[in-house]
C-alpha positions as CSV (number, residue, x, y, z in Angstrom):
1,M,24.1,8.4,-57.4
2,K,24.1,4.8,-56.7
3,K,25.7,3.2,-53.6
4,V,28.4,0.3,-53.2
5,L,29.8,-1.3,-50.5
6,L,33.3,-2.3,-50.9
7,L,34.2,-5.4,-48.8
8,A,38.1,-5.7,-48.5
9,T,39.6,-9.2,-48.0
10,G,43.1,-8.8,-48.4
11,G,45.1,-10.2,-51.7
12,T,48.3,-8.8,-53.8
13,I,45.8,-5.8,-54.4
14,A,46.2,-4.3,-51.0
15,A,49.7,-5.9,-50.6
16,A,53.1,-4.3,-49.6
17,K,56.7,-5.8,-49.0
18,T,57.7,-7.1,-45.6
19,D,60.5,-8.9,-44.1
20,E,58.3,-12.2,-44.8
21,G,57.4,-11.2,-48.2
22,M,54.7,-9.3,-49.7
23,N,51.4,-9.4,-47.9
24,P,47.9,-7.3,-47.6
25,Q,48.7,-4.1,-45.7
26,L,46.4,-1.6,-47.3
27,T,42.9,-1.0,-45.6
28,P,40.3,-0.6,-48.1
29,E,40.0,3.4,-47.9
30,D,43.9,3.4,-48.9
31,L,42.5,1.3,-52.2
32,V,39.8,3.8,-52.9
33,A,42.1,6.8,-52.4
34,Y,44.0,5.6,-55.4
35,I,41.1,6.1,-57.9
36,P,39.8,9.4,-57.2
37,E,37.7,9.4,-60.2
38,V,35.6,6.5,-58.8
39,A,33.6,9.7,-56.9
40,D,32.1,10.5,-60.5
41,I,30.5,6.9,-60.6
42,C,28.8,5.9,-57.1
43,Q,29.1,7.0,-53.5
44,I,31.2,4.2,-51.3
45,D,31.2,2.9,-47.8
46,C,34.0,0.5,-47.0
47,K,34.4,-2.5,-44.7
48,T,37.2,-4.9,-43.9
49,I,36.2,-8.6,-43.3
50,L,39.1,-10.6,-44.0
51,N,43.1,-9.2,-44.5
52,V,44.6,-12.2,-45.7
53,D,46.7,-13.6,-49.0
54,S,43.9,-15.6,-50.8
55,T,45.9,-18.8,-50.7
56,N,44.5,-18.6,-47.1
57,V,40.8,-18.1,-47.9
58,Q,38.8,-20.7,-46.6
59,P,35.5,-22.1,-47.8
60,E,34.1,-20.4,-44.1
61,D,35.4,-17.3,-45.9
62,W,33.0,-17.6,-48.6
63,Q,30.1,-18.0,-46.1
64,L,31.6,-14.5,-44.6
65,M,31.6,-13.0,-48.0
66,A,28.2,-14.2,-48.8
67,K,26.4,-13.5,-45.4
68,E,28.1,-10.0,-45.6
69,C,26.4,-8.8,-48.7
70,Y,23.1,-10.7,-48.1
71,A,22.9,-8.6,-44.6
72,A,23.4,-5.7,-46.4
73,L,21.4,-5.8,-49.7
74,P,18.5,-3.6,-48.7
75,Y,21.1,-0.8,-47.9
76,Y,23.5,-0.6,-51.2
77,D,22.8,-1.1,-55.0
78,G,25.8,-3.0,-55.6
79,F,29.4,-4.6,-54.1
80,V,32.6,-4.8,-54.8
81,I,34.6,-7.8,-53.2
82,S,38.9,-6.8,-53.4
83,H,40.3,-10.3,-53.3
84,G,43.5,-12.2,-53.9
85,T,44.0,-13.7,-57.4
86,D,45.1,-17.2,-56.3
87,T,41.6,-18.4,-54.8
88,L,39.4,-15.5,-56.6
89,S,37.6,-17.9,-58.6
90,Y,36.7,-20.3,-56.1
91,S,35.3,-17.6,-53.9
92,A,33.3,-16.1,-57.1
93,T,31.9,-19.6,-57.6
94,A,31.2,-20.4,-54.1
95,L,29.2,-16.9,-53.6
96,S,27.2,-17.6,-57.2
97,F,25.6,-20.7,-55.6
98,M,25.4,-19.2,-52.0
99,L,24.0,-16.0,-53.0
100,Q,20.7,-16.8,-54.9
101,N,18.5,-13.8,-56.8
102,P,20.6,-10.8,-55.2
103,G,18.8,-8.5,-57.7
104,K,22.1,-6.3,-57.7
105,P,25.8,-7.0,-58.9
106,V,28.3,-8.3,-56.6
107,V,31.5,-7.8,-58.3
108,L,35.2,-9.7,-57.2
109,T,38.2,-8.2,-58.7
110,G,42.1,-7.9,-58.1
111,S,45.3,-7.6,-59.1
112,Q,48.7,-9.1,-60.2
113,M,50.4,-6.4,-58.3
114,S,49.9,-3.8,-55.8
115,I,47.4,-1.0,-56.1
116,S,50.4,1.3,-54.8
117,D,52.2,0.4,-58.1
118,P,51.5,2.9,-60.9
119,E,52.6,0.4,-63.3
120,G,50.1,-2.6,-62.5
121,D,47.0,-3.2,-63.0
122,A,45.3,-3.0,-59.8
123,R,43.9,0.9,-60.5
124,K,42.0,-0.1,-63.7
125,N,40.6,-3.3,-62.3
126,L,39.4,-1.9,-59.2
127,L,37.6,1.1,-61.1
128,D,36.5,-1.6,-63.2
129,A,34.8,-3.3,-60.4
130,F,33.0,0.0,-59.4
131,I,31.7,0.6,-62.8
132,T,30.4,-3.1,-62.7
133,A,28.8,-2.5,-59.5
134,A,27.2,0.7,-60.5
135,S,25.5,-1.1,-63.2
136,D,21.9,-2.6,-64.0
137,L,23.9,-6.2,-64.0
138,A,22.5,-8.6,-61.4
139,G,24.2,-11.2,-59.9
140,V,27.9,-12.2,-59.2
141,Y,30.3,-11.5,-61.6
142,V,34.6,-11.0,-61.8
143,T,36.2,-7.9,-63.4
144,F,39.6,-7.9,-65.0
145,Y,41.7,-6.4,-67.4
146,G,38.6,-5.1,-68.7
147,K,36.5,-8.1,-69.1
148,V,33.3,-8.5,-67.1
149,M,33.3,-12.6,-66.4
150,L,30.5,-14.6,-64.9
151,G,31.3,-15.6,-61.5
152,S,30.6,-19.1,-62.2
153,H,32.7,-19.4,-65.4
154,T,35.7,-17.5,-64.3
155,V,39.2,-19.5,-64.0
156,K,42.2,-18.0,-63.5
157,I,44.6,-19.2,-66.3
158,R,47.9,-17.7,-66.2
159,T,50.2,-16.6,-63.0
160,Q,51.8,-13.1,-63.6
161,S,50.1,-11.9,-66.8
162,F,47.6,-8.7,-66.2
163,D,45.4,-11.3,-68.5
164,A,45.0,-13.3,-65.6
165,F,41.5,-14.8,-66.1
166,E,39.2,-16.3,-68.7
167,S,35.9,-16.8,-69.1
168,V,35.8,-20.6,-69.6
169,N,32.7,-21.8,-71.7
170,A,30.7,-18.9,-71.6
171,P,31.2,-15.5,-73.5
172,L,32.4,-12.8,-71.9
173,V,29.4,-10.6,-70.5
174,G,31.2,-7.3,-71.3
175,R,34.0,-5.2,-71.7
176,I,34.9,-1.6,-70.2
177,E,37.0,0.8,-72.5
178,N,37.4,4.7,-71.5
179,N,35.3,3.7,-68.3
180,K,32.5,2.5,-70.4
181,L,30.4,-0.8,-69.8
182,E,29.6,-2.5,-73.2
183,I,27.3,-5.4,-72.7
184,L,28.3,-8.4,-75.2
185,S,26.3,-11.3,-74.2
186,D,22.8,-12.4,-73.5
187,L,24.6,-15.0,-71.1
188,K,23.7,-13.3,-67.8
189,Y,21.8,-13.0,-64.8
190,E,18.8,-11.5,-66.3
191,R,16.2,-13.8,-64.3
192,Q,17.6,-12.3,-61.2
193,A,16.8,-8.8,-62.3
194,G,14.7,-6.6,-60.0
195,G,16.0,-8.3,-56.4
196,T,12.9,-10.2,-56.1
197,N,13.1,-13.1,-53.2
198,P,16.9,-12.8,-52.6
199,K,18.0,-16.0,-51.1
200,L,21.2,-17.0,-48.9
201,A,22.3,-20.6,-49.0
202,A,25.2,-20.8,-47.0
203,G,25.5,-24.2,-46.4
204,L,29.0,-25.7,-47.2
205,D,30.7,-29.2,-46.8
206,P,34.1,-28.7,-47.8
207,R,35.0,-32.5,-47.2
208,V,35.6,-33.0,-50.9
209,F,38.9,-34.5,-52.7
210,V,39.8,-33.8,-55.8
211,I,41.9,-36.3,-57.8
212,K,43.9,-35.9,-60.8
213,L,43.3,-39.4,-62.9
214,I,46.6,-40.4,-64.6
215,P,47.9,-43.3,-65.9
216,G,48.7,-46.2,-63.1
217,F,46.0,-44.7,-60.6
218,D,45.2,-47.5,-58.1
219,P,41.6,-47.7,-57.4
220,E,42.9,-49.1,-53.6
221,W,43.6,-45.5,-53.4
222,L,39.9,-44.5,-54.1
223,R,38.7,-47.0,-51.6
224,E,40.9,-45.7,-48.7
225,L,39.5,-42.4,-48.8
226,V,35.9,-43.6,-47.2
227,K,38.2,-44.0,-44.0
228,L,39.2,-40.3,-44.1
229,D,35.7,-39.4,-43.7
230,I,35.4,-37.9,-47.1
231,H,32.0,-36.5,-48.3
232,G,32.6,-36.0,-51.8
233,I,34.6,-36.8,-54.4
234,V,35.7,-35.0,-58.3
235,I,37.8,-36.9,-60.6
236,E,39.3,-35.0,-63.1
237,A,39.5,-37.4,-66.2
238,F,41.0,-37.3,-69.6
239,C,39.6,-35.0,-72.0
240,L,35.7,-35.9,-72.8
241,G,35.8,-38.2,-69.5
242,G,35.6,-41.7,-68.6
243,L,37.6,-44.4,-66.4
244,P,39.9,-47.2,-67.0
245,F,39.0,-50.6,-66.4
246,K,41.8,-52.5,-67.9
247,G,44.8,-53.2,-66.2
248,R,43.3,-50.8,-63.2
249,D,39.9,-50.8,-62.5
250,L,38.5,-48.0,-61.3
251,L,34.8,-48.7,-62.2
252,S,34.3,-51.0,-59.2
253,A,35.8,-49.1,-56.9
254,V,33.7,-45.8,-58.2
255,N,30.9,-48.4,-57.8
256,D,31.6,-49.3,-54.2
257,L,31.8,-45.4,-53.2
258,V,28.5,-44.5,-54.6
259,D,26.8,-47.7,-53.1
260,Q,28.3,-46.1,-49.8
261,G,26.3,-43.1,-50.3
262,I,29.4,-41.2,-51.7
263,P,28.9,-38.7,-54.6
264,V,31.5,-39.2,-57.1
265,V,31.6,-36.4,-59.9
266,M,33.5,-36.3,-63.2
267,S,35.2,-33.0,-64.4
268,T,37.7,-32.7,-66.9
269,Q,41.6,-32.0,-66.6
270,V,40.9,-30.1,-70.0
271,P,40.5,-26.2,-69.2
272,F,38.0,-25.5,-72.0
273,E,34.6,-27.7,-73.8
274,T,32.5,-29.9,-72.3
275,T,32.9,-33.5,-70.5
276,D,30.5,-35.8,-72.7
277,L,29.9,-39.6,-70.9
278,T,27.7,-40.4,-73.8
279,I,30.2,-41.3,-76.7
280,Y,33.1,-43.6,-75.7
281,E,33.0,-46.9,-73.7
282,V,34.7,-45.3,-70.9
283,G,32.4,-42.7,-70.3
284,I,29.4,-44.7,-70.6
285,K,30.6,-47.3,-68.4
286,A,31.4,-44.3,-65.9
287,L,27.8,-43.5,-66.1
288,K,26.5,-47.1,-65.1
289,A,28.8,-46.8,-62.3
290,G,27.0,-44.0,-60.9
291,V,29.3,-40.7,-61.9
292,I,27.5,-37.7,-62.0
293,P,28.1,-36.0,-65.1
294,T,29.2,-32.0,-65.3
295,G,29.0,-30.9,-69.0
296,V,30.4,-27.5,-69.5
297,M,31.0,-26.6,-65.7
298,T,34.6,-25.1,-64.7
299,S,36.6,-27.7,-63.1
300,V,36.4,-25.1,-60.1
301,A,33.1,-24.8,-60.4
302,V,32.6,-28.6,-60.1
303,V,34.1,-28.5,-56.8
304,T,32.3,-25.3,-55.1
305,K,29.1,-26.4,-56.3
306,L,29.5,-30.1,-54.8
307,M,30.7,-28.5,-51.8
308,W,27.5,-26.3,-51.7
309,A,25.3,-29.3,-52.5
310,L,26.7,-31.3,-49.4
311,G,25.9,-28.4,-47.5
312,Q,21.9,-28.7,-48.4
313,T,21.8,-32.5,-48.3
314,K,23.5,-35.7,-47.4
315,D,21.1,-37.7,-50.0
316,L,23.1,-38.8,-52.6
317,E,20.2,-39.0,-55.5
318,E,19.3,-35.2,-54.1
319,I,23.2,-34.3,-54.4
320,R,23.0,-35.7,-57.8
321,E,20.0,-33.9,-58.9
322,I,21.2,-30.2,-57.5
323,M,24.9,-30.9,-59.5
324,M,22.8,-31.5,-62.8
325,Q,20.8,-28.4,-62.1
326,D,21.7,-25.1,-63.5
327,I,21.7,-22.4,-60.1
328,A,24.0,-19.9,-61.4
329,L,24.5,-20.2,-65.5
330,E,27.2,-22.5,-64.5
331,T,25.8,-25.2,-66.8
332,K,25.1,-22.7,-69.8
333,D,28.1,-21.9,-72.5
334,R,26.0,-19.4,-74.5
């Protein structure tokens, strides 16, 4: 029987009502007690590494999760991380970059309701996570609502529904029904199978600023960011991507930042499908100004990848190369 480590970080799945609102109260042992059938699937050890609402999860906590998994790789066949849903997708994408070639499944899950609620989604989600962690998959995944999704493509798209997460710009890896995992896609971490040369690359630089482009955005606001010691900028542009250059010229402001060695990365506000800066004039001019394109990467993956890239190097061209390189299938859409 496979051996799985449950790393608890808090979240709604472990929450209970208090005078100050819902917050994490249950231990990982409490969580496992709600799914006794898991005893037929795998042997479980438990460890609490955080106990917070995931709104409070910080980049340093991603590093903690990655280091805990990496240190335990020789001793376990898989990992489950119970996590709040608010920032689960950020943790999943960050772990996808930091924990490379684990050779084993690292599975994040959470819930929209506490596991103590018999009408909620937590018990199924947690059991599904253990089923995935005891499988032959390798790499970082999210299980939720019966779905198995690549960590690097998972995004929360609903605030309350049980079907809260979607695999954006990538097919589902699998589905779990009647406690059985069915693999649906070849887009999985096949190259990581076997556990050869696992690597911990936990360096991060969280000094990244995200801008949602709106009509009327003043280019001087971009230039002011330099005074705040911002090390990287993500612009969530319209649709396929591009920068306005009439009326308010963002091109010159971006060019100034790039000349100072600050990476400016272009994502999109549209949740599905790709950016493409090679079609319209506004996109082609943005490329010439020095922005870094992101293709099918999700907006979440763009942010965490830029933090991770800045944690590896401060050289602009090296960052550009990293951002355009496929690290964890984040640039793959099929």
